[in-house]
C-alpha positions as CSV (number, residue, x, y, z in Angstrom):
1,M,106.7,143.4,163.2
2,N,110.1,141.7,163.7
3,L,111.3,143.7,166.7
4,Y,107.9,143.6,168.2
5,D,107.8,139.8,167.8
6,L,111.2,139.5,169.5
7,L,110.2,141.6,172.5
8,A,106.9,139.8,172.7
9,R,108.9,136.7,173.7
10,V,110.8,138.6,176.4
11,F,108.0,140.8,177.8
12,P,104.8,139.0,176.6
13,H,102.3,140.8,178.9
14,S,103.5,144.4,178.9
15,Y,103.8,146.9,176.1
16,L,105.2,149.4,178.5
17,M,108.2,147.1,179.2
18,K,108.8,146.7,175.5
19,F,108.8,150.4,175.0
20,T,111.1,151.0,178.1
21,S,113.6,148.4,177.1
22,V,114.0,149.8,173.6
23,L,114.6,153.3,175.0
24,V,117.2,152.0,177.5
25,V,119.1,149.8,175.0
26,S,119.1,152.5,172.3
27,S,120.4,155.1,174.8
28,V,123.1,153.0,176.5
29,L,124.4,150.9,173.6
30,P,125.9,153.7,171.5
31,L,127.7,155.2,174.5
32,V,129.2,151.8,175.3
33,A,130.3,151.4,171.7
34,V,131.9,154.9,171.6
35,A,133.7,154.3,174.9
36,L,135.2,151.1,173.5
37,I,136.2,152.6,170.1
38,V,137.8,155.8,171.6
39,P,140.6,154.9,174.0
40,D,141.2,158.3,175.5
41,L,137.6,159.1,176.4
42,F,138.5,162.0,178.6
43,A,140.4,163.8,175.9
44,Q,137.5,163.4,173.4
45,V,134.6,163.6,175.8
46,A,132.7,166.2,173.8
47,M,133.0,164.3,170.5
48,A,132.0,161.1,172.3
49,L,129.0,162.5,173.9
50,A,127.8,164.2,170.8
51,A,128.3,161.0,168.7
52,G,126.5,158.9,171.4
53,A,123.6,161.3,171.6
54,V,123.1,161.3,167.8
55,A,123.4,157.6,167.6
56,S,121.0,157.1,170.5
57,F,118.4,159.4,168.9
58,V,118.6,157.6,165.6
59,M,118.3,154.2,167.2
60,S,115.4,155.3,169.3
61,V,113.5,156.7,166.3
62,F,113.8,153.5,164.4
63,A,113.1,151.3,167.3
64,V,110.0,153.2,168.5
65,R,108.8,153.4,164.9
66,S,109.0,149.6,164.7
67,L,107.2,149.2,168.1
68,L,104.4,151.4,166.9
69,K,103.8,149.3,163.7
70,P,100.9,147.5,165.4
71,V,99.2,150.8,166.2
72,G,99.7,152.0,162.7
73,R,98.2,148.8,161.3
74,L,95.2,149.2,163.6
75,A,94.7,152.8,162.3
76,F,95.0,151.6,158.7
77,T,92.5,148.8,159.3
78,M,90.0,151.3,160.7
79,R,90.4,153.7,157.9
80,E,90.1,151.0,155.3
81,W,86.9,149.7,156.9
82,G,85.4,153.2,157.0
83,R,86.3,153.9,153.3
84,T,85.6,150.6,151.6
85,G,83.7,148.4,154.1
86,R,86.4,145.7,153.9
87,V,87.4,144.2,157.3
88,L,91.1,143.5,157.3
89,P,91.9,141.1,160.1
90,L,94.5,142.2,162.6
91,P,97.2,139.8,163.9
92,E,96.4,138.1,167.1
93,G,98.3,136.0,169.6
94,Y,100.0,138.8,171.5
95,T,99.2,138.9,175.2
96,D,100.2,142.4,176.1
97,D,98.0,145.6,176.1
98,I,98.5,146.1,172.3
99,G,97.6,142.5,171.6
100,T,94.4,142.8,173.6
101,L,93.6,146.0,171.7
102,L,94.1,144.2,168.3
103,A,92.1,141.2,169.3
104,R,89.2,143.3,170.7
105,T,89.2,145.5,167.6
106,N,88.8,142.4,165.4
107,R,85.8,141.4,167.5
108,L,84.2,144.8,167.4
109,L,84.7,145.2,163.6
110,A,83.2,141.8,163.0
111,R,80.2,142.6,165.2
112,A,79.8,146.0,163.5
113,Q,79.9,144.5,160.1
114,R,77.3,141.9,161.0
115,S,75.1,144.6,162.3
116,L,75.4,146.5,159.0
117,D,74.7,143.4,157.0
118,R,71.6,142.7,159.0
119,S,70.4,146.3,158.5
120,W,69.9,145.7,154.8
121,T,66.7,143.7,154.8
122,E,64.0,143.5,152.2
123,E,61.7,145.6,154.3
124,D,64.2,148.4,154.3
125,S,65.2,148.3,150.6
126,D,63.8,149.8,147.5
127,P,63.0,146.9,145.2
128,L,63.8,148.9,142.0
129,T,67.2,150.5,142.8
130,G,68.4,148.5,145.7
131,A,69.0,151.6,147.8
132,L,67.4,152.0,151.2
133,N,63.7,153.0,151.3
134,L,62.2,155.6,153.7
135,Q,61.7,153.0,156.4
136,G,65.3,151.9,156.3
137,A,66.5,155.4,156.3
138,E,64.5,156.4,159.3
139,R,65.7,153.3,161.2
140,L,69.3,154.0,160.5
141,L,69.0,157.7,161.4
142,V,67.6,156.9,164.8
143,D,71.0,155.7,166.0
144,A,73.2,157.7,163.6
145,P,75.8,160.2,164.9
146,A,75.7,163.9,164.1
147,G,76.0,164.9,160.4
148,W,74.2,166.5,157.5
149,L,71.1,165.3,155.7
150,I,70.6,166.0,151.9
151,A,67.2,165.6,150.2
152,M,67.6,165.4,146.4
153,D,64.9,165.6,143.8
154,L,65.2,165.1,140.1
155,D,64.0,168.2,138.2
156,K,61.1,167.6,135.8
157,F,61.5,163.9,136.0
158,D,57.8,163.5,135.1
159,L,58.6,164.7,131.6
160,I,61.0,161.8,131.1
161,N,58.3,159.3,132.2
162,V,55.8,161.0,129.8
163,D,58.2,161.3,126.8
164,L,60.3,158.2,127.1
165,G,58.0,155.8,129.1
166,R,58.0,154.4,132.6
167,R,60.6,151.7,131.8
168,E,63.2,154.2,130.7
169,G,62.4,156.3,133.7
170,D,63.0,153.3,136.0
171,R,66.4,152.7,134.3
172,I,67.4,156.3,134.9
173,L,66.5,156.0,138.5
174,C,68.8,153.0,138.8
175,D,71.6,155.0,137.0
176,V,71.1,157.9,139.5
177,V,71.6,155.5,142.4
178,Q,74.8,154.2,140.9
179,I,76.1,157.7,140.2
180,C,75.4,158.7,143.8
181,S,77.1,155.5,145.1
182,D,80.2,156.4,143.1
183,V,80.3,159.9,144.6
184,L,79.5,159.0,148.2
185,R,81.7,157.4,150.8
186,Q,81.3,153.9,152.1
187,D,79.7,155.0,155.4
188,D,77.3,157.5,153.8
189,M,73.7,156.6,153.6
190,L,71.6,156.7,150.4
191,A,67.9,156.1,150.2
192,R,65.1,156.5,147.7
193,I,62.2,157.9,149.7
194,D,59.7,158.8,146.9
195,S,59.3,158.4,143.1
196,D,62.2,160.7,142.2
197,M,63.3,161.9,145.6
198,F,66.4,160.6,147.4
199,L,67.9,161.1,150.8
200,V,71.6,161.2,151.6
201,F,73.1,161.2,155.1
202,L,76.7,162.3,155.7
203,P,77.8,161.2,159.2
204,G,80.4,163.5,160.7
205,A,80.3,166.0,157.8
206,S,80.4,169.7,158.1
207,R,78.0,172.2,156.5
208,E,80.6,173.1,153.8
209,V,81.3,169.4,153.0
210,A,77.5,168.8,152.6
211,G,77.3,171.7,150.1
212,R,80.3,170.4,148.1
213,I,79.0,166.9,148.0
214,S,75.6,168.1,146.8
215,A,77.3,170.1,144.0
216,R,79.3,167.0,143.0
217,L,76.1,164.9,142.9
218,G,74.4,167.6,140.8
219,R,77.3,167.8,138.3
220,A,77.7,164.0,138.0
221,I,73.9,163.5,137.3
222,S,73.8,166.3,134.7
223,E,77.0,165.1,133.0
224,D,76.1,161.4,132.8
225,I,72.3,161.4,132.2
226,F,70.8,163.2,129.2
227,K,68.2,162.1,126.7
228,G,68.2,164.0,123.4
229,D,67.8,167.7,124.2
230,L,66.9,166.9,127.8
231,T,69.6,167.1,130.4
232,L,68.7,165.8,133.8
233,T,69.3,168.1,136.8
234,A,68.6,167.9,140.5
235,S,67.7,170.1,143.3
236,F,69.0,169.8,146.9
237,G,67.9,170.7,150.4
238,L,70.2,170.4,153.3
239,A,69.6,170.1,157.1
240,N,71.9,169.5,160.1
241,Y,71.3,166.4,162.2
242,Q,72.6,166.6,165.8
243,G,72.3,162.8,166.3
244,G,69.8,160.9,168.3
245,G,67.1,163.4,167.6
246,E,63.5,163.3,166.2
247,V,63.9,161.9,162.7
248,S,60.4,163.0,161.5
249,A,61.1,166.6,162.3
250,L,64.5,166.4,160.6
251,L,62.9,165.0,157.4
252,T,60.3,167.8,157.5
253,E,63.0,170.4,157.7
254,V,65.2,168.9,154.9
255,E,62.1,168.6,152.6
256,E,61.3,172.2,153.3
257,Q,64.7,173.2,152.2
258,L,64.3,171.1,149.1
259,Q,61.0,172.7,148.3
260,R,62.7,176.1,148.5
261,A,65.2,174.9,145.9
262,K,62.4,173.6,143.6
263,N,60.4,176.9,144.0
264,A,63.5,178.9,143.0
265,G,63.5,177.1,139.6
266,G,65.4,173.9,140.4
267,N,69.0,172.8,139.9
268,I,69.8,174.7,143.2
269,I,71.2,173.8,146.6
270,A,69.2,175.3,149.5
271,G,70.3,175.1,153.1
272,A,74.1,175.2,152.7
273,N,76.4,178.2,153.2
274,S,75.9,179.4,149.7
275,E,72.2,179.8,149.6
276,G,70.8,179.4,146.1
277,A,74.0,178.0,144.7
278,A,73.7,176.1,141.4
279,A,73.8,172.4,141.8
280,A,75.4,171.8,138.4
């Protein structure tokens, strides 16, 4: 932010003055330079104006790009927090409009991260897998934005418990949570709400995205988890969440879609655009 730092000393309280000064200097300076270099300006006025216009444009582009670096850094920080959950501190100390925006963004991100950290309590977590439990999922969904909800059930999981034992079944459940975490984004929600039933919430996702993510989860599970001749598959039910609605009714709807997939033989996605699409 070299140019920005320089202008911050001259115009510490106004981003607009920084921007205006850059445009004025980048427009006038090339014309002055051309006038000094070309003695007979009247004879070569066309060439001078053209050269000045090109030089002004190039200087303006580079100068404005430098001025917008703080805004670009702000956008990168927000994307990184949404993708990975890491809070990258923004520079502070500037007293103009952009400086205020950077400082307030730091405060808001820190506050949001603390709220997320507090949301993960023992009461809201599944002790076996570490994912949210039903109570934690319901509490987060109450204040969640619009998106899509996915109910996922492992097909014929009871056979694994019978054939391989409860301990091996528990280990597979933990593996499933890890696989889902690898597929999902940082701000997606994952919860274990029953023995072998999971809930995924995709904030801001479309119907098509929910269907694609369900298919990716199904493929990942079937490719990574198999015991002898038994390959683990999953069924999926999808439902749209408008945000701020009745959570219990939404859970009922998504479980009904899941039951449709199970009744159709399993390893199927119900509720997406491609009804009855194979999950893996």
